[in-house]
N, CA and C atoms as a LAMMPS dump frame, in Angstrom:
ITEM: TIMESTEP
0
ITEM: NUMBER OF ATOMS
441
ITEM: BOX BOUNDS ff ff ff
-5.0000000000000000e+02 5.0000000000000000e+02
-5.0000000000000000e+02 5.0000000000000000e+02
-5.0000000000000000e+02 5.0000000000000000e+02
ITEM: ATOMS id mol type element x y z
1 1 1 N -165.172 -28.673 -145.551
2 1 2 C -164.739 -29.92 -146.141
3 1 3 C -165.713 -31.047 -145.848
4 2 1 N -166.167 -31.123 -144.643
5 2 2 C -167.059 -32.209 -144.26
6 2 3 C -168.38 -32.122 -145.012
7 3 1 N -168.882 -30.932 -145.213
8 3 2 C -170.151 -30.744 -145.908
9 3 3 C -170.066 -31.225 -147.349
10 4 1 N -168.993 -30.931 -148.039
11 4 2 C -168.826 -31.351 -149.431
12 4 3 C -168.769 -32.875 -149.521
13 5 1 N -168.03 -33.506 -148.649
14 5 2 C -167.918 -34.967 -148.653
15 5 3 C -169.269 -35.605 -148.353
16 6 1 N -169.993 -35.078 -147.386
17 6 2 C -171.298 -35.619 -147.023
18 6 3 C -172.278 -35.466 -148.177
19 7 1 N -172.296 -34.308 -148.832
20 7 2 C -173.204 -34.088 -149.956
21 7 3 C -172.878 -35.017 -151.122
22 8 1 N -171.599 -35.206 -151.392
23 8 2 C -171.187 -36.094 -152.48
24 8 3 C -171.608 -37.531 -152.168
25 9 1 N -171.389 -37.953 -150.917
26 9 2 C -171.79 -39.3 -150.501
27 9 3 C -173.303 -39.474 -150.632
28 10 1 N -174.062 -38.5 -150.18
29 10 2 C -175.528 -38.574 -150.251
30 10 3 C -175.994 -38.637 -151.704
31 11 1 N -175.335 -37.888 -152.57
32 11 2 C -175.693 -37.879 -153.99
33 11 3 C -175.462 -39.256 -154.613
34 12 1 N -174.3 -39.851 -154.383
35 12 2 C -173.99 -41.167 -154.953
36 12 3 C -174.858 -42.265 -154.34
37 13 1 N -175.112 -42.157 -153.046
38 13 2 C -175.955 -43.139 -152.381
39 13 3 C -177.377 -43.081 -152.935
40 14 1 N -177.911 -41.887 -153.114
41 14 2 C -179.254 -41.724 -153.683
42 14 3 C -179.315 -42.254 -155.11
43 15 1 N -178.282 -41.993 -155.881
44 15 2 C -178.218 -42.49 -157.256
45 15 3 C -178.189 -44.018 -157.284
46 16 1 N -177.423 -44.619 -156.397
47 16 2 C -177.337 -46.086 -156.334
48 16 3 C -178.679 -46.695 -155.934
49 17 1 N -179.325 -46.128 -154.942
50 17 2 C -180.635 -46.634 -154.502
51 17 3 C -181.666 -46.468 -155.612
52 18 1 N -181.672 -45.328 -156.268
53 18 2 C -182.607 -45.094 -157.372
54 18 3 C -182.4 -46.074 -158.515
55 19 1 N -181.158 -46.331 -158.861
56 19 2 C -180.848 -47.294 -159.928
57 19 3 C -181.308 -48.695 -159.55
58 20 1 N -181.068 -49.074 -158.312
59 20 2 C -181.487 -50.395 -157.846
60 20 3 C -183.006 -50.54 -157.912
61 21 1 N -183.74 -49.536 -157.46
62 21 2 C -185.202 -49.597 -157.49
63 21 3 C -185.732 -49.638 -158.918
64 22 1 N -185.111 -48.903 -159.811
65 22 2 C -185.51 -48.917 -161.214
66 22 3 C -185.267 -50.29 -161.828
67 23 1 N -184.133 -50.872 -161.55
68 23 2 C -183.818 -52.215 -162.041
69 23 3 C -184.793 -53.241 -161.475
70 24 1 N -185.116 -53.133 -160.215
71 24 2 C -186.064 -54.037 -159.577
72 24 3 C -187.45 -53.903 -160.208
73 25 1 N -187.864 -52.692 -160.524
74 25 2 C -189.171 -52.472 -161.145
75 25 3 C -189.239 -53.106 -162.523
76 26 1 N -188.185 -52.984 -163.313
77 26 2 C -188.175 -53.586 -164.647
78 26 3 C -188.186 -55.106 -164.57
79 27 1 N -187.454 -55.68 -163.64
80 27 2 C -187.403 -57.135 -163.517
81 27 3 C -188.71 -57.717 -163.025
82 28 1 N -189.444 -57.013 -162.189
83 28 2 C -190.69 -57.547 -161.663
84 28 3 C -191.816 -57.45 -162.681
85 29 1 N -191.696 -56.589 -163.668
86 29 2 C -192.743 -56.418 -164.664
87 29 3 C -192.671 -57.457 -165.772
88 30 1 N -191.522 -57.981 -166.051
89 30 2 C -191.354 -58.85 -167.204
90 30 3 C -190.35 -59.955 -166.902
91 31 1 N -190.676 -61.15 -167.383
92 31 2 C -189.757 -62.283 -167.245
93 31 3 C -189.516 -62.881 -168.613
94 32 1 N -188.28 -63.223 -168.887
95 32 2 C -187.928 -63.851 -170.155
96 32 3 C -187.232 -65.169 -169.855
97 33 1 N -187.752 -66.237 -170.449
98 33 2 C -187.205 -67.576 -170.231
99 33 3 C -186.889 -68.208 -171.58
100 34 1 N -185.862 -69.03 -171.61
101 34 2 C -185.534 -69.8 -172.808
102 34 3 C -186.208 -71.158 -172.734
103 35 1 N -186.613 -71.667 -173.907
104 35 2 C -187.076 -73.044 -173.959
105 35 3 C -185.87 -73.946 -173.766
106 36 1 N -186.073 -75.062 -173.098
107 36 2 C -185.004 -76.034 -172.913
108 36 3 C -184.771 -76.774 -174.226
109 37 1 N -183.579 -77.306 -174.433
110 37 2 C -183.256 -78.046 -175.648
111 37 3 C -184.119 -79.298 -175.722
112 38 1 N -184.616 -79.577 -176.925
113 38 2 C -185.543 -80.68 -177.138
114 38 3 C -184.882 -81.826 -177.888
115 39 1 N -185.193 -83.052 -177.492
116 39 2 C -184.691 -84.204 -178.241
117 39 3 C -185.534 -84.445 -179.492
118 40 1 N -186.791 -84.009 -179.493
119 40 2 C -187.67 -84.196 -180.651
120 40 3 C -187.329 -83.229 -181.78
121 41 1 N -187.001 -81.993 -181.433
122 41 2 C -186.608 -80.978 -182.419
123 41 3 C -185.358 -80.273 -181.882
124 42 1 N -184.202 -80.934 -181.969
125 42 2 C -182.995 -80.416 -181.31
126 42 3 C -182.498 -79.072 -181.832
127 43 1 N -182.814 -78.725 -183.065
128 43 2 C -182.345 -77.446 -183.606
129 43 3 C -183.218 -76.278 -183.159
130 44 1 N -184.404 -76.567 -182.674
131 44 2 C -185.35 -75.509 -182.302
132 44 3 C -184.853 -74.725 -181.095
133 45 1 N -185.031 -73.428 -181.17
134 45 2 C -184.675 -72.523 -180.081
135 45 3 C -185.839 -71.559 -179.9
136 46 1 N -185.99 -71.063 -178.694
137 46 2 C -187.066 -70.11 -178.489
138 46 3 C -187.019 -69.462 -177.128
139 47 1 N -187.788 -68.387 -177.013
140 47 2 C -187.91 -67.666 -175.753
141 47 3 C -189.378 -67.406 -175.458
142 48 1 N -189.666 -67.248 -174.187
143 48 2 C -190.993 -66.871 -173.719
144 48 3 C -190.821 -65.64 -172.849
145 49 1 N -191.618 -64.633 -173.124
146 49 2 C -191.587 -63.418 -172.313
147 49 3 C -192.979 -63.228 -171.714
148 50 1 N -193.048 -63.105 -170.406
149 50 2 C -194.316 -62.912 -169.707
150 50 3 C -194.274 -61.553 -169.028
151 51 1 N -195.311 -60.776 -169.273
152 51 2 C -195.369 -59.425 -168.717
153 51 3 C -196.779 -59.157 -168.199
154 52 1 N -196.873 -58.589 -167.021
155 52 2 C -198.162 -58.214 -166.442
156 52 3 C -198.542 -56.841 -166.98
157 53 1 N -199.769 -56.724 -167.521
158 53 2 C -200.177 -55.45 -168.111
159 53 3 C -200.952 -54.593 -167.105
160 54 1 N -201.442 -53.452 -167.578
161 54 2 C -202.142 -52.504 -166.709
162 54 3 C -203.469 -53.04 -166.187
163 55 1 N -204.04 -54.047 -166.855
164 55 2 C -205.307 -54.639 -166.435
165 55 3 C -205.109 -55.875 -165.559
166 56 1 N -203.899 -56.089 -165.097
167 56 2 C -203.531 -57.259 -164.288
168 56 3 C -203.688 -58.572 -165.04
169 57 1 N -203.602 -58.522 -166.364
170 57 2 C -203.544 -59.723 -167.189
171 57 3 C -202.08 -60.004 -167.498
172 58 1 N -201.812 -61.201 -167.981
173 58 2 C -200.447 -61.6 -168.308
174 58 3 C -200.319 -61.758 -169.815
175 59 1 N -199.411 -61.01 -170.398
176 59 2 C -199.134 -61.096 -171.828
177 59 3 C -198 -62.101 -172.02
178 60 1 N -198.265 -63.121 -172.847
179 60 2 C -197.29 -64.175 -173.106
180 60 3 C -196.83 -64.043 -174.549
181 61 1 N -195.529 -63.83 -174.757
182 61 2 C -194.96 -63.728 -176.102
183 61 3 C -193.952 -64.849 -176.299
184 62 1 N -194.104 -65.574 -177.409
185 62 2 C -193.214 -66.684 -177.737
186 62 3 C -192.521 -66.367 -179.05
187 63 1 N -191.214 -66.552 -179.109
188 63 2 C -190.445 -66.419 -180.35
189 63 3 C -189.676 -67.712 -180.556
190 64 1 N -189.77 -68.262 -181.778
191 64 2 C -189.151 -69.549 -182.086
192 64 3 C -188.308 -69.458 -183.342
193 65 1 N -187.218 -70.204 -183.37
194 65 2 C -186.396 -70.336 -184.574
195 65 3 C -186.065 -71.808 -184.772
196 66 1 N -185.836 -72.163 -186.019
197 66 2 C -185.46 -73.533 -186.4
198 66 3 C -186.473 -74.575 -185.948
199 67 1 N -187.747 -74.215 -185.943
200 67 2 C -188.804 -75.149 -185.565
201 67 3 C -189.277 -75.878 -186.814
202 68 1 N -189.075 -77.183 -186.861
203 68 2 C -189.447 -77.988 -188.029
204 68 3 C -190.957 -77.953 -188.249
205 69 1 N -191.371 -78.153 -189.5
206 69 2 C -192.798 -78.235 -189.791
207 69 3 C -193.4 -79.359 -188.959
208 70 1 N -194.598 -79.129 -188.447
209 70 2 C -195.226 -80.086 -187.536
210 70 3 C -195.479 -81.439 -188.2
211 71 1 N -195.705 -81.447 -189.51
212 71 2 C -195.964 -82.699 -190.226
213 71 3 C -194.731 -83.61 -190.241
214 72 1 N -193.558 -83.054 -190.058
215 72 2 C -192.337 -83.868 -190.049
216 72 3 C -192.242 -84.734 -188.797
217 73 1 N -192.912 -84.319 -187.731
218 73 2 C -192.921 -85.128 -186.514
219 73 3 C -193.897 -86.293 -186.642
220 74 1 N -195.044 -86.031 -187.264
221 74 2 C -196.069 -87.051 -187.515
222 74 3 C -196.994 -86.477 -188.577
223 75 1 N -197.286 -87.269 -189.604
224 75 2 C -198.074 -86.745 -190.733
225 75 3 C -199.488 -86.334 -190.33
226 76 1 N -200.004 -86.838 -189.196
227 76 2 C -201.357 -86.49 -188.753
228 76 3 C -201.419 -85.174 -187.982
229 77 1 N -200.286 -84.678 -187.535
230 77 2 C -200.272 -83.411 -186.801
231 77 3 C -200.545 -82.261 -187.752
232 78 1 N -201.354 -81.292 -187.286
233 78 2 C -201.634 -80.134 -188.143
234 78 3 C -201.139 -78.819 -187.547
235 79 1 N -200.847 -78.795 -186.252
236 79 2 C -200.334 -77.551 -185.678
237 79 3 C -199.618 -77.81 -184.362
238 80 1 N -198.796 -76.836 -184.009
239 80 2 C -198.198 -76.823 -182.683
240 80 3 C -199.161 -76.065 -181.776
241 81 1 N -199.367 -76.57 -180.57
242 81 2 C -200.235 -75.899 -179.604
243 81 3 C -199.366 -75.391 -178.456
244 82 1 N -199.608 -74.144 -178.071
245 82 2 C -198.884 -73.516 -176.967
246 82 3 C -199.745 -73.649 -175.711
247 83 1 N -199.141 -74.167 -174.661
248 83 2 C -199.825 -74.398 -173.393
249 83 3 C -199.139 -73.609 -172.294
250 84 1 N -199.919 -73.277 -171.267
251 84 2 C -199.318 -72.696 -170.072
252 84 3 C -199.858 -73.422 -168.854
253 85 1 N -199.009 -73.543 -167.851
254 85 2 C -199.411 -74.085 -166.56
255 85 3 C -199.542 -72.889 -165.631
256 86 1 N -200.71 -72.755 -164.99
257 86 2 C -200.957 -71.612 -164.12
258 86 3 C -200.418 -71.878 -162.722
259 87 1 N -200.393 -70.83 -161.916
260 87 2 C -199.913 -70.982 -160.545
261 87 3 C -200.832 -71.881 -159.723
262 88 1 N -202.054 -72.143 -160.213
263 88 2 C -202.979 -73.075 -159.555
264 88 3 C -202.843 -74.483 -160.113
265 89 1 N -201.782 -74.729 -160.894
266 89 2 C -201.478 -76.028 -161.5
267 89 3 C -202.554 -76.479 -162.495
268 90 1 N -203.11 -75.534 -163.241
269 90 2 C -204.077 -75.827 -164.301
270 90 3 C -203.367 -75.633 -165.632
271 91 1 N -203.516 -76.607 -166.536
272 91 2 C -202.907 -76.519 -167.862
273 91 3 C -203.932 -75.965 -168.837
274 92 1 N -203.564 -74.892 -169.546
275 92 2 C -204.479 -74.227 -170.477
276 92 3 C -203.879 -74.138 -171.866
277 93 1 N -204.702 -74.423 -172.877
278 93 2 C -204.36 -74.223 -174.279
279 93 3 C -204.511 -72.73 -174.547
280 94 1 N -203.419 -72.059 -174.913
281 94 2 C -203.518 -70.615 -175.156
282 94 3 C -203.391 -70.251 -176.634
283 95 1 N -203.285 -71.259 -177.503
284 95 2 C -203.27 -70.96 -178.93
285 95 3 C -202.429 -71.924 -179.728
286 96 1 N -202.367 -71.668 -181.022
287 96 2 C -201.665 -72.572 -181.932
288 96 3 C -200.671 -71.838 -182.81
289 97 1 N -199.701 -72.604 -183.259
290 97 2 C -198.743 -72.134 -184.261
291 97 3 C -198.843 -73.129 -185.404
292 98 1 N -199.34 -72.69 -186.527
293 98 2 C -199.489 -73.582 -187.681
294 98 3 C -198.192 -73.659 -188.464
295 99 1 N -197.954 -74.824 -189.031
296 99 2 C -196.797 -75.008 -189.916
297 99 3 C -197.243 -74.747 -191.341
298 100 1 N -197.341 -73.502 -191.696
299 100 2 C -197.706 -73.144 -193.061
300 100 3 C -196.844 -71.974 -193.484
301 101 1 N -196.921 -71.635 -194.735
302 101 2 C -196.079 -70.543 -195.226
303 101 3 C -196.452 -69.215 -194.582
304 102 1 N -197.686 -69.086 -194.083
305 102 2 C -198.073 -67.822 -193.465
306 102 3 C -197.667 -67.73 -192.001
307 103 1 N -197.656 -68.844 -191.289
308 103 2 C -197.362 -68.798 -189.859
309 103 3 C -195.91 -69.155 -189.545
310 104 1 N -195.379 -70.138 -190.241
311 104 2 C -194.012 -70.593 -189.998
312 104 3 C -193.254 -70.336 -191.289
313 105 1 N -192.392 -69.37 -191.3
314 105 2 C -191.746 -68.923 -192.533
315 105 3 C -190.771 -69.953 -193.079
316 106 1 N -190.266 -69.677 -194.267
317 106 2 C -189.289 -70.578 -194.881
318 106 3 C -188.006 -70.654 -194.056
319 107 1 N -187.78 -69.672 -193.2
320 107 2 C -186.611 -69.691 -192.311
321 107 3 C -186.922 -70.429 -191.008
322 108 1 N -188.109 -71.035 -190.947
323 108 2 C -188.535 -71.807 -189.78
324 108 3 C -188.554 -70.967 -188.507
325 109 1 N -189.074 -69.761 -188.627
326 109 2 C -189.243 -68.9 -187.464
327 109 3 C -190.729 -68.651 -187.252
328 110 1 N -191.097 -68.435 -186.026
329 110 2 C -192.495 -68.151 -185.709
330 110 3 C -192.553 -67.306 -184.452
331 111 1 N -193.643 -66.581 -184.329
332 111 2 C -193.886 -65.841 -183.096
333 111 3 C -195.354 -66.014 -182.736
334 112 1 N -195.643 -65.829 -181.484
335 112 2 C -196.98 -66.075 -180.961
336 112 3 C -197.165 -65.173 -179.758
337 113 1 N -198.379 -64.672 -179.581
338 113 2 C -198.663 -63.953 -178.351
339 113 3 C -200.102 -64.165 -177.938
340 114 1 N -200.317 -64.168 -176.636
341 114 2 C -201.642 -64.365 -176.061
342 114 3 C -201.717 -63.58 -174.756
343 115 1 N -202.942 -63.375 -174.293
344 115 2 C -203.167 -62.694 -173.023
345 115 3 C -204.012 -63.615 -172.15
346 116 1 N -203.654 -63.697 -170.879
347 116 2 C -204.376 -64.558 -169.948
348 116 3 C -204.592 -63.834 -168.63
349 117 1 N -205.722 -64.109 -168.005
350 117 2 C -205.983 -63.563 -166.678
351 117 3 C -205.248 -64.355 -165.607
352 118 1 N -204.767 -65.543 -165.976
353 118 2 C -204.077 -66.417 -165.036
354 118 3 C -202.571 -66.227 -165.135
355 119 1 N -201.894 -66.324 -164.014
356 119 2 C -200.439 -66.165 -163.988
357 119 3 C -199.767 -67.465 -164.433
358 120 1 N -198.994 -67.423 -165.526
359 120 2 C -198.301 -68.635 -165.96
360 120 3 C -197.04 -68.881 -165.135
361 121 1 N -196.768 -70.164 -164.881
362 121 2 C -195.516 -70.512 -164.205
363 121 3 C -194.632 -71.376 -165.098
364 122 1 N -195.205 -71.877 -166.201
365 122 2 C -194.44 -72.673 -167.162
366 122 3 C -195.184 -72.645 -168.484
367 123 1 N -194.441 -72.645 -169.592
368 123 2 C -195.023 -72.672 -170.936
369 123 3 C -194.393 -73.835 -171.684
370 124 1 N -195.233 -74.571 -172.462
371 124 2 C -194.698 -75.656 -173.277
372 124 3 C -195.482 -75.78 -174.578
373 125 1 N -194.917 -76.506 -175.525
374 125 2 C -195.502 -76.656 -176.86
375 125 3 C -195.594 -78.139 -177.189
376 126 1 N -196.742 -78.537 -177.774
377 126 2 C -196.929 -79.914 -178.237
378 126 3 C -197.401 -79.894 -179.689
379 127 1 N -197.089 -80.94 -180.47
380 127 2 C -197.693 -81.081 -181.789
381 127 3 C -199.054 -81.761 -181.604
382 128 1 N -200.075 -81.28 -182.284
383 128 2 C -201.416 -81.841 -182.093
384 128 3 C -202.13 -82.054 -183.422
385 129 1 N -203.017 -83.046 -183.45
386 129 2 C -203.869 -83.296 -184.606
387 129 3 C -205.042 -82.329 -184.631
388 130 1 N -205.449 -81.845 -183.452
389 130 2 C -206.557 -80.906 -183.328
390 130 3 C -206.093 -79.74 -182.456
391 131 1 N -206.027 -78.54 -183.012
392 131 2 C -205.515 -77.406 -182.227
393 131 3 C -206.457 -76.943 -181.117
394 132 1 N -207.682 -77.453 -181.097
395 132 2 C -208.648 -77.026 -180.083
396 132 3 C -208.727 -77.976 -178.891
397 133 1 N -207.785 -78.901 -178.785
398 133 2 C -207.811 -79.848 -177.663
399 133 3 C -207.701 -79.104 -176.339
400 134 1 N -208.326 -79.665 -175.315
401 134 2 C -208.316 -79.034 -173.998
402 134 3 C -207.18 -79.529 -173.11
403 135 1 N -206.627 -80.684 -173.47
404 135 2 C -205.512 -81.259 -172.719
405 135 3 C -204.46 -81.73 -173.703
406 136 1 N -203.197 -81.622 -173.368
407 136 2 C -202.157 -82.076 -174.299
408 136 3 C -202.265 -83.584 -174.538
409 137 1 N -202.248 -83.969 -175.815
410 137 2 C -202.328 -85.393 -176.152
411 137 3 C -200.997 -85.925 -176.647
412 138 1 N -200.096 -85.055 -176.972
413 138 2 C -198.798 -85.456 -177.501
414 138 3 C -197.693 -85.088 -176.507
415 139 1 N -196.515 -85.587 -176.797
416 139 2 C -195.333 -85.305 -175.988
417 139 3 C -194.927 -83.834 -176.137
418 140 1 N -194.494 -83.232 -175.05
419 140 2 C -193.982 -81.86 -175.095
420 140 3 C -192.711 -81.847 -175.932
421 141 1 N -192.649 -80.931 -176.907
422 141 2 C -191.426 -80.842 -177.712
423 141 3 C -190.536 -79.689 -177.261
424 142 1 N -191.141 -78.662 -176.7
425 142 2 C -190.382 -77.544 -176.125
426 142 3 C -191.037 -77.165 -174.807
427 143 1 N -190.227 -76.879 -173.807
428 143 2 C -190.758 -76.481 -172.509
429 143 3 C -189.785 -75.528 -171.823
430 144 1 N -190.331 -74.694 -170.977
431 144 2 C -189.497 -73.833 -170.142
432 144 3 C -189.375 -74.478 -168.769
433 145 1 N -188.433 -74.018 -168.019
434 145 2 C -188.388 -74.381 -166.603
435 145 3 C -189.499 -73.593 -165.912
436 146 1 N -189.783 -73.936 -164.685
437 146 2 C -190.775 -73.176 -163.926
438 146 3 C -190.222 -71.781 -163.659
439 147 1 N -191.049 -70.756 -163.878
440 147 2 C -190.611 -69.364 -163.688
441 147 3 C -190.369 -69.113 -162.218
């Protein structure tokens, strides 16, 4: 009797530990954050997913819905720029989301992805007149909390 109970306990305990380690491995590989609600574009919603790849780079994926055309915020703006703040507190331009029929659909949805050697701790979006700017010149319209 004792042997059966001990084996059953060991089996369930091993299963619980294995499940916990598997869950921990999945959580450490990928983080998903929601953008905070914006006063500039209150209907806009979005998520950011950051995942470390096999080359120790960070893959950043952004999905957005209900994002108004950038020209509606200011007629001089030509694109939304996606920025990341690194763990060394450096702000980097990682790409643009254009408000056109090819990039931002009629349903006002967009997606974006980039790869960086630097670990991001926060992602935000600004409307810009020049998508190649090195520093944000406009107010942040969407931002995540610090990861």
